[in-house]
VEXBAPA-541628 format. One record per residue (C-alpha): residue number from 1; z, x, y. Coordinates in pm, 1 decimal. Layout:
ATOM  num        zz        xx        yy
ATOM  NUM         Z         X         Y
...
***
This chain:
ATOM  num        zz        xx        yy
ATOM    1   14392.3    8205.8   11303.4
ATOM    2   14346.5    8161.1   11677.1
ATOM    3   14196.0    8509.4   11701.2
ATOM    4   13915.4    8414.1   11461.1
ATOM    5   13837.9    8104.9   11665.1
ATOM    6   13807.5    8306.3   11985.1
ATOM    7   13593.9    8574.5   11821.2
ATOM    8   13376.1    8312.8   11656.4
ATOM    9   13320.2    8136.5   11987.7
ATOM   10   13235.0    8467.9   12154.5
ATOM   11   12985.2    8552.5   11880.2
ATOM   12   12822.9    8208.6   11899.5
ATOM   13   12803.3    8237.7   12278.1
ATOM   14   12648.3    8585.9   12259.0
ATOM   15   12391.4    8465.0   12004.2
ATOM   16   12304.3    8168.1   12224.9
ATOM   17   12257.8    8398.8   12526.1
ATOM   18   12040.0    8635.6   12321.8
ATOM   19   11828.7    8345.0   12195.0
ATOM   20   11789.6    8210.4   12549.0
ATOM   21   11691.6    8553.0   12679.1
ATOM   22   11436.7    8594.8   12399.2
ATOM   23   11291.6    8252.5   12481.4
ATOM   24   11260.7    8342.2   12851.5
ATOM   25   11093.5    8674.2   12769.1
ATOM   26   10841.5    8512.5   12534.2
ATOM   27   10756.1    8240.7   12787.8
ATOM   28   10729.6    8500.7   13064.1
ATOM   29   10484.3    8708.0   12860.1
ATOM   30   10278.3    8398.9   12780.3
ATOM   31   10268.3    8310.4   13148.4
ATOM   32   10166.5    8665.0   13238.4
ATOM   33    9878.8    8658.6   12986.3
ATOM   34    9766.5    8317.7   13110.8
ATOM   35    9767.5    8446.6   13468.6
ATOM   36    9557.6    8750.4   13374.9
ATOM   37    9312.2    8530.2   13184.0
ATOM   38    9284.2    8289.2   13476.8
ATOM   39    9218.3    8575.4   13719.8
ATOM   40    8939.1    8710.3   13498.2
ATOM   41    8779.8    8365.6   13472.5
ATOM   42    8810.9    8306.0   13846.4
ATOM   43    8642.9    8631.8   13941.6
ATOM   44    8368.3    8578.7   13684.0
ATOM   45    8304.0    8229.5   13819.1
ATOM   46    8296.7    8360.5   14177.1
ATOM   47    8048.0    8630.1   14079.4
ATOM   48    7826.5    8372.9   13907.1
ATOM   49    7846.0    8143.9   14210.3
ATOM   50    7750.8    8424.8   14448.1
ATOM   51    7453.8    8528.3   14233.9
ATOM   52    7329.4    8170.8   14202.5
ATOM   53    7375.3    8113.5   14574.3
ATOM   54    7175.4    8422.0   14661.3
ATOM   55    6900.5    8322.4   14417.9
ATOM   56    6889.3    7973.6   14567.7
ATOM   57    6868.1    8113.1   14920.6
ATOM   58    6580.5    8341.3   14822.0
ATOM   59    6390.8    8064.1   14641.4
ATOM   60    6443.1    7819.8   14925.4
ATOM   61    6324.2    8071.0   15183.2
ATOM   62    6009.6    8131.1   14977.6
ATOM   63    5922.1    7758.6   14956.0
ATOM   64    5819.8    7693.8   15310.4
ATOM   65    5894.6    7721.9   15677.6
ATOM   66    6021.1    7377.4   15759.7
ATOM   67    6306.7    7350.6   16006.4
ATOM   68    6530.8    7159.8   15767.0
ATOM   69    6497.0    7422.1   15495.1
ATOM   70    6567.1    7702.3   15742.2
ATOM   71    6875.2    7519.7   15862.7
ATOM   72    6994.2    7475.6   15504.4
ATOM   73    6928.7    7841.0   15428.6
ATOM   74    7125.7    7940.9   15737.8
ATOM   75    7419.9    7725.9   15627.4
ATOM   76    7392.7    7866.8   15275.0
ATOM   77    7393.4    8224.1   15402.5
ATOM   78    7696.1    8147.6   15620.4
ATOM   79    7874.4    8000.8   15317.3
ATOM   80    7781.9    8307.1   15111.6
ATOM   81    7923.7    8531.7   15383.0
ATOM   82    8247.9    8330.7   15376.1
ATOM   83    8252.5    8359.3   14997.1
ATOM   84    8209.2    8736.0   15025.0
ATOM   85    8505.2    8755.7   15264.7
ATOM   86    8717.9    8542.1   15033.1
ATOM   87    8620.8    8753.1   14731.4
ATOM   88    8710.9    9069.7   14919.6
ATOM   89    9048.9    8921.0   15012.8
ATOM   90    9104.2    8817.4   14651.0
ATOM   91    9014.7    9169.7   14534.5
ATOM   92    9259.9    9314.5   14785.7
ATOM   93    9530.2    9077.4   14665.7
ATOM   94    9451.0    9170.4   14306.3
ATOM   95    9486.0    9540.7   14390.2
ATOM   96    9822.4    9474.5   14552.3
ATOM   97    9925.7    9263.5   14255.6
ATOM   98    9804.5    9539.6   14024.1
ATOM   99   10075.1    9768.7   14156.3
ATOM  100   10336.2    9522.1   14038.6
ATOM  101   10147.5    9465.8   13714.8
ATOM  102   10182.5    9835.6   13630.2
ATOM  103   10556.9    9785.9   13606.8
ATOM  104   10541.7    9468.8   13398.3
ATOM  105   10576.2    9508.3   13020.4
ATOM  106   10259.8    9475.6   12820.1
ATOM  107   10176.5    9355.5   12472.9
***
């Protein structure tokens, strides 16, 4: 009788561990998909921002030659250059992360 109790407890424990592991795997995959989706949205938003910033700089430069507008355009171009550097760093980080992503299980 005691043997059945021990074996039953071992089976229940193994099932609980398997269920916990399955839960962790499912949550990990959901997190991975959410991360990929967020990266895509971030890079799309950065691309849109860069395009709109460049368009604004071109339109502003075409409006007139006042000192205030030129100063604003200079600041805008500086900000666009910083954005380009940040995007390049993000792309580099994504490439590095991509190496690890190749090992991760997929859908």
